[in-house]
N, C-alpha and C positions, 0 to 999 in steps of 0.2 A: 503495498502500498504505498510507502511512505516514499515510493522510486516516483513518485508524483510531483514529489515537491522539489520548488524551484528553484535554484538562486533568485532571490529579490536585490538583492540592492548593488549598486554603482551600472544601474543601467541608464540609459537612453534612448527614450524617455523613461521615465523613473515605474516601478511597477504601476499596475491598474490597482483599484478599488476589487474585480474581481480577482486577480491575482494572488492580494492577500487572506482573502475570504476564503480562494480555494487551497492555497498552503493551510490557513487554519482547522480547513473541517479535514484533511488527510491527517495532521498532525492527531484530532480529538481521535478521527475513524481506528490509526496506527494506536495512541494509548488508552482507547476504551476496548477494543480487542474486535470492533464491532461497524458493518459498513450503513446498516439501519436502527437503531435505534428501539427498543420495544417502546410503545405508548408508554409507561410508568416512567420511563428513562429520556423522554422526547426533550423535553424541557430541561433538564441537566444539561445534556448533549450541548443542544442551544446556547443555552449559557458559556458553555466553556468555549465553544467554536468561537463568538462574541468575545469573549475577554482575551485569546489566545489571537485573535485577530486587532483590537487596538494593543495589545502586547506586541503583536509585529508592527502593525504603525510605527509607535513609542519608538519602538528599536531603531527601525529603516529611518527614522525622523533624526537620531541625535549619531547613526554613526556617521563616519570620517573617514577620507582616504584621500591621497594624492597620486591614488592609479586612474589613470582616464576613461572614462566610461565606456562600458563593451556596449557594444552594439549588436539587435537582440537578432536581426539577419544573420551575421557573422557567427553567432554563437550554436543560431540554431542548424547554419551551413555544418558547422562542429558537430554536432549532435546525429544529423542523419547523414555525415559519412564514417560517425563511429559505429553508429546502430550496420550500416552495409558492411561495414566492415566484420564486426561481430555474428552476426548475423548471416553471411556469406555460404552457401554452399562449395563444400568442399570434394 
């Protein structure tokens, strides 16, 4: 599950709200051990996602770096090439 969490820091343009929410959801899914909470746990699950998303926003807002921002298209191309190499038929 957690392999879907992506690096959100130091990108141009910055991480979107959707990306922050998706990362928070994946984190809570991993920690809780379920992709869909039961009705009894739905409220706690949603509250945890909101809290993690808020903590993520705060963290991203305070991080500093001297590195140049990464380009989303370049990073996506690198990931695609790495996946093609990994899953290439021998």
